[in-house]
C-alpha positions as CSV (number, residue, x, y, z in Angstrom):
1,M,14.4,6.5,7.2
2,C,12.1,4.8,9.8
3,R,8.4,6.0,9.4
4,Q,6.4,3.0,10.1
5,Q,5.7,1.0,13.2
6,S,6.4,-2.2,11.4
7,A,9.9,-1.2,10.3
8,I,10.4,-0.5,14.0
9,D,9.2,-3.6,15.2
10,Q,11.4,-5.7,12.6
11,A,14.5,-3.4,13.6
12,L,14.0,-4.5,17.2
13,E,14.1,-8.2,16.0
14,L,17.1,-8.1,14.2
15,L,19.3,-6.1,16.1
16,R,22.1,-8.1,18.2
17,P,22.3,-7.8,22.1
18,G,23.6,-4.5,22.9
19,G,22.8,-2.9,19.5
20,T,21.6,0.6,18.7
21,L,18.4,1.5,16.8
22,M,18.7,4.8,15.1
23,L,15.7,6.4,14.2
24,V,16.2,9.1,11.4
25,G,13.5,11.5,10.3
26,I,10.0,11.9,11.6
27,P,7.5,8.9,12.0
28,R,4.3,9.2,10.3
29,E,2.5,8.9,13.7
30,D,2.7,11.1,16.7
31,R,3.5,8.2,18.8
32,I,5.4,5.0,18.3
33,S,6.0,2.0,20.7
34,F,8.7,-0.1,21.6
35,S,8.8,-3.6,23.3
36,I,10.2,-2.6,26.7
37,D,10.8,-6.3,27.4
38,K,12.9,-7.0,24.5
39,M,14.8,-3.7,24.5
40,R,15.6,-4.5,28.4
41,R,16.4,-8.3,27.7
42,K,18.6,-7.4,24.6
43,E,20.2,-4.2,26.3
44,L,19.2,-1.9,23.1
45,T,19.9,1.8,22.8
46,V,17.8,4.2,20.7
47,I,19.1,7.3,19.3
48,N,16.8,10.1,17.4
49,V,18.5,11.7,14.5
50,A,16.5,14.9,12.9
51,A,16.4,14.8,9.2
52,R,18.1,17.2,7.3
53,N,17.7,18.3,3.7
54,H,20.0,16.8,1.0
55,C,22.0,14.7,3.9
56,P,20.9,11.4,2.6
57,Q,22.1,12.0,-0.8
58,T,25.5,13.1,0.6
59,A,25.8,10.2,2.6
60,I,25.0,7.9,-0.3
61,D,27.7,9.8,-2.5
62,W,30.4,9.5,0.3
63,I,29.6,5.7,0.7
64,A,29.5,5.1,-3.1
65,S,32.9,6.9,-3.5
66,G,34.5,4.9,-0.7
67,K,35.1,8.4,1.3
68,A,32.7,6.9,4.0
69,D,33.9,3.5,5.4
70,I,30.6,1.5,6.7
71,D,32.1,-2.1,6.5
72,F,32.1,-1.9,10.4
73,M,28.4,-1.4,10.7
74,V,27.5,-4.4,8.5
75,T,25.8,-7.0,10.9
76,I,23.9,-9.2,8.3
77,I,24.4,-9.9,4.6
78,S,21.7,-11.8,2.9
79,R,21.6,-13.3,-0.5
80,L,18.5,-12.6,-2.4
81,I,16.8,-15.5,-4.1
82,R,14.7,-15.7,-7.0
83,P,11.2,-16.3,-5.8
84,T,9.4,-19.6,-7.5
85,P,6.2,-19.2,-9.1
86,L,3.0,-19.9,-6.9
87,L,1.1,-21.7,-9.8
88,S,2.3,-24.0,-12.4
89,P,1.5,-23.1,-16.0
90,G,-1.8,-24.1,-16.9
91,I,-3.0,-24.1,-13.3
92,G,-4.9,-20.8,-12.7
93,M,-3.1,-19.0,-15.5
94,A,-2.5,-19.2,-19.2
95,S,-0.1,-21.7,-20.3
96,S,2.6,-21.4,-23.2
97,R,1.3,-24.8,-24.7
98,P,-0.8,-24.6,-27.7
């Protein structure tokens, strides 16, 4: 569900040329904006979907059970990495040394 302008902006960046942005639910603000130049250059389509009670859980259940095949929708797979600490032990934080 896309309720924040920053999420919409990020989606426009991530979409491939010819992609479709699907907005599900009601945004927090009465108005949202799109980079028309970016949408034109990438030839993007926007679809609005009204939110329905209990539909997200039904969709999650279908995906989890294999009843809904979503493999064709996957465009990017990213590997999560473990973040490195910003500070070394003993510098700005307690050290485990005696």
